[in-house]
VMD Tcl script that builds the backbone (N, CA, C; Angstrom):
set m [mol new atoms 168]
animate dup $m
set s [atomselect $m all]
$s set {name element resname resid chain x y z} {
  {N N MET 1 A -65.777 7.883 -43.204}
  {CA C MET 1 A -65.979 7.427 -44.565}
  {C C MET 1 A -65.013 6.286 -44.863}
  {N N THR 2 A -65.498 5.248 -45.476}
  {CA C THR 2 A -64.652 4.119 -45.849}
  {C C THR 2 A -64.519 4.067 -47.361}
  {N N THR 3 A -63.396 3.566 -47.792}
  {CA C THR 3 A -63.169 3.405 -49.226}
  {C C THR 3 A -62.837 1.955 -49.511}
  {N N ALA 4 A -63.272 1.473 -50.636}
  {CA C ALA 4 A -62.986 0.096 -51.036}
  {C C ALA 4 A -61.628 0.044 -51.724}
  {N N THR 5 A -60.915 -1.008 -51.489}
  {CA C THR 5 A -59.627 -1.208 -52.135}
  {C C THR 5 A -59.489 -2.667 -52.535}
  {N N SER 6 A -58.760 -2.922 -53.584}
  {CA C SER 6 A -58.547 -4.299 -54.017}
  {C C SER 6 A -57.218 -4.834 -53.508}
  {N N GLU 7 A -56.509 -4.035 -52.720}
  {CA C GLU 7 A -55.222 -4.465 -52.186}
  {C C GLU 7 A -55.416 -5.086 -50.813}
  {N N ILE 8 A -55.428 -6.414 -50.784}
  {CA C ILE 8 A -55.577 -7.137 -49.529}
  {C C ILE 8 A -54.288 -7.902 -49.285}
  {N N TYR 9 A -53.682 -7.640 -48.136}
  {CA C TYR 9 A -52.464 -8.329 -47.730}
  {C C TYR 9 A -52.836 -9.279 -46.598}
  {N N ARG 10 A -52.277 -10.477 -46.637}
  {CA C ARG 10 A -52.595 -11.445 -45.590}
  {C C ARG 10 A -51.301 -12.035 -45.063}
  {N N ILE 11 A -51.178 -12.056 -43.740}
  {CA C ILE 11 A -50.025 -12.687 -43.095}
  {C C ILE 11 A -50.556 -13.665 -42.061}
  {N N ASP 12 A -50.131 -14.913 -42.175}
  {CA C ASP 12 A -50.530 -15.959 -41.251}
  {C C ASP 12 A -49.299 -16.515 -40.550}
  {N N TRP 13 A -49.468 -16.878 -39.300}
  {CA C TRP 13 A -48.437 -17.568 -38.557}
  {C C TRP 13 A -48.514 -19.043 -38.911}
  {N N VAL 14 A -47.371 -19.665 -39.166}
  {CA C VAL 14 A -47.324 -21.091 -39.468}
  {C C VAL 14 A -47.220 -21.823 -38.130}
  {N N PRO 15 A -48.303 -22.491 -37.702}
  {CA C PRO 15 A -48.314 -23.146 -36.382}
  {C C PRO 15 A -47.137 -24.098 -36.192}
  {N N GLY 16 A -46.580 -24.070 -34.984}
  {CA C GLY 16 A -45.474 -24.948 -34.641}
  {C C GLY 16 A -44.118 -24.441 -35.106}
  {N N THR 17 A -44.090 -23.228 -35.691}
  {CA C THR 17 A -42.831 -22.649 -36.166}
  {C C THR 17 A -42.762 -21.180 -35.754}
  {N N ASP 18 A -41.660 -20.553 -36.086}
  {CA C ASP 18 A -41.510 -19.110 -35.904}
  {C C ASP 18 A -41.695 -18.393 -37.235}
  {N N LEU 19 A -42.339 -19.034 -38.188}
  {CA C LEU 19 A -42.463 -18.485 -39.535}
  {C C LEU 19 A -43.794 -17.784 -39.765}
  {N N LEU 20 A -43.735 -16.791 -40.621}
  {CA C LEU 20 A -44.916 -16.090 -41.095}
  {C C LEU 20 A -45.045 -16.361 -42.580}
  {N N HIS 21 A -46.271 -16.576 -43.033}
  {CA C HIS 21 A -46.526 -16.810 -44.452}
  {C C HIS 21 A -47.411 -15.682 -44.941}
  {N N GLY 22 A -46.920 -14.931 -45.929}
  {CA C GLY 22 A -47.663 -13.792 -46.434}
  {C C GLY 22 A -48.155 -14.012 -47.847}
  {N N THR 23 A -49.331 -13.458 -48.128}
  {CA C THR 23 A -49.890 -13.482 -49.470}
  {C C THR 23 A -50.220 -12.052 -49.854}
  {N N CYS 24 A -49.645 -11.594 -50.952}
  {CA C CYS 24 A -49.850 -10.239 -51.444}
  {C C CYS 24 A -51.159 -10.174 -52.229}
  {N N HIS 25 A -51.656 -8.965 -52.436}
  {CA C HIS 25 A -52.882 -8.786 -53.206}
  {C C HIS 25 A -52.736 -9.274 -54.643}
  {N N CYS 26 A -51.481 -9.387 -55.140}
  {CA C CYS 26 A -51.262 -9.857 -56.512}
  {C C CYS 26 A -51.218 -11.379 -56.592}
  {N N GLY 27 A -51.249 -12.048 -55.434}
  {CA C GLY 27 A -51.221 -13.506 -55.411}
  {C C GLY 27 A -49.862 -14.094 -55.097}
  {N N ALA 28 A -48.810 -13.263 -55.064}
  {CA C ALA 28 A -47.475 -13.756 -54.735}
  {C C ALA 28 A -47.434 -14.161 -53.262}
  {N N GLU 29 A -46.604 -15.161 -52.953}
  {CA C GLU 29 A -46.478 -15.649 -51.589}
  {C C GLU 29 A -45.029 -15.593 -51.136}
  {N N HIS 30 A -44.845 -15.447 -49.823}
  {CA C HIS 30 A -43.506 -15.314 -49.256}
  {C C HIS 30 A -43.546 -15.824 -47.822}
  {N N THR 31 A -42.450 -16.413 -47.364}
  {CA C THR 31 A -42.340 -16.881 -45.990}
  {C C THR 31 A -41.113 -16.253 -45.361}
  {N N ALA 32 A -41.260 -15.778 -44.122}
  {CA C ALA 32 A -40.149 -15.143 -43.410}
  {C C ALA 32 A -40.325 -15.359 -41.914}
  {N N ASP 33 A -39.216 -15.242 -41.178}
  {CA C ASP 33 A -39.308 -15.360 -39.714}
  {C C ASP 33 A -39.287 -13.993 -39.034}
  {N N ASP 34 A -39.157 -12.938 -39.797}
  {CA C ASP 34 A -39.087 -11.575 -39.263}
  {C C ASP 34 A -40.283 -10.763 -39.766}
  {N N PRO 35 A -41.137 -10.267 -38.871}
  {CA C PRO 35 A -42.304 -9.500 -39.298}
  {C C PRO 35 A -41.946 -8.252 -40.108}
  {N N VAL 36 A -40.849 -7.599 -39.761}
  {CA C VAL 36 A -40.437 -6.403 -40.501}
  {C C VAL 36 A -40.055 -6.773 -41.933}
  {N N ALA 37 A -39.301 -7.856 -42.078}
  {CA C ALA 37 A -38.911 -8.320 -43.415}
  {C C ALA 37 A -40.146 -8.683 -44.240}
  {N N MET 38 A -41.134 -9.286 -43.588}
  {CA C MET 38 A -42.362 -9.655 -44.295}
  {C C MET 38 A -43.066 -8.411 -44.825}
  {N N TRP 39 A -43.237 -7.397 -43.984}
  {CA C TRP 39 A -43.920 -6.176 -44.430}
  {C C TRP 39 A -43.100 -5.436 -45.470}
  {N N GLU 40 A -41.792 -5.419 -45.349}
  {CA C GLU 40 A -40.956 -4.782 -46.382}
  {C C GLU 40 A -41.153 -5.464 -47.723}
  {N N TRP 41 A -41.228 -6.800 -47.709}
  {CA C TRP 41 A -41.455 -7.535 -48.950}
  {C C TRP 41 A -42.813 -7.169 -49.538}
  {N N MET 42 A -43.834 -7.161 -48.703}
  {CA C MET 42 A -45.177 -6.865 -49.206}
  {C C MET 42 A -45.299 -5.457 -49.765}
  {N N LEU 43 A -44.745 -4.496 -49.063}
  {CA C LEU 43 A -44.896 -3.104 -49.472}
  {C C LEU 43 A -43.949 -2.700 -50.588}
  {N N ALA 44 A -43.016 -3.576 -50.958}
  {CA C ALA 44 A -42.073 -3.300 -52.050}
  {C C ALA 44 A -42.639 -3.706 -53.402}
  {N N HIS 45 A -43.900 -4.009 -53.445}
  {CA C HIS 45 A -44.557 -4.475 -54.666}
  {C C HIS 45 A -44.262 -3.562 -55.843}
  {N N PRO 46 A -43.865 -4.035 -56.990}
  {CA C PRO 46 A -43.775 -5.438 -57.399}
  {C C PRO 46 A -42.380 -6.035 -57.267}
  {N N ASP 47 A -41.413 -5.324 -56.703}
  {CA C ASP 47 A -40.048 -5.850 -56.596}
  {C C ASP 47 A -40.019 -7.120 -55.756}
  {N N GLY 48 A -39.443 -8.178 -56.311}
  {CA C GLY 48 A -39.299 -9.424 -55.583}
  {C C GLY 48 A -40.525 -10.309 -55.599}
  {N N HIS 49 A -41.580 -9.846 -56.225}
  {CA C HIS 49 A -42.801 -10.639 -56.259}
  {C C HIS 49 A -42.772 -11.598 -57.439}
  {N N ARG 50 A -43.049 -12.831 -57.150}
  {CA C ARG 50 A -43.191 -13.858 -58.178}
  {C C ARG 50 A -44.413 -14.679 -57.823}
  {N N LEU 51 A -45.284 -14.820 -58.753}
  {CA C LEU 51 A -46.470 -15.641 -58.505}
  {C C LEU 51 A -46.060 -17.078 -58.359}
  {N N ARG 52 A -46.611 -17.741 -57.389}
  {CA C ARG 52 A -46.313 -19.150 -57.147}
  {C C ARG 52 A -47.323 -19.973 -57.905}
  {N N GLY 53 A -46.847 -20.794 -58.799}
  {CA C GLY 53 A -47.745 -21.629 -59.594}
  {C C GLY 53 A -47.440 -23.097 -59.357}
  {N N PRO 54 A -48.115 -23.953 -60.085}
  {CA C PRO 54 A -47.874 -25.389 -59.934}
  {C C PRO 54 A -46.410 -25.742 -60.192}
  {N N GLY 55 A -45.842 -26.530 -59.293}
  {CA C GLY 55 A -44.477 -26.985 -59.454}
  {C C GLY 55 A -43.419 -25.985 -59.051}
  {N N ARG 56 A -43.807 -24.844 -58.496}
  {CA C ARG 56 A -42.809 -23.840 -58.090}
  {C C ARG 56 A -42.549 -23.894 -56.623}
}
mol reanalyze $m
mol bondsrecalc $m
mol representation Tube
mol addrep $m
């Protein structure tokens, strides 16, 4: 059985670097070089999350 969820987490590798770029289901974005740090940031929602808007 599958269940639908609105929580989609996305982590992309930034080509040519050792960086990961993550986007949380709330729209906040974060960049890190450590996969563990990236997942800790994502799963700590909403602590540390700030939506990235124009000019930020």
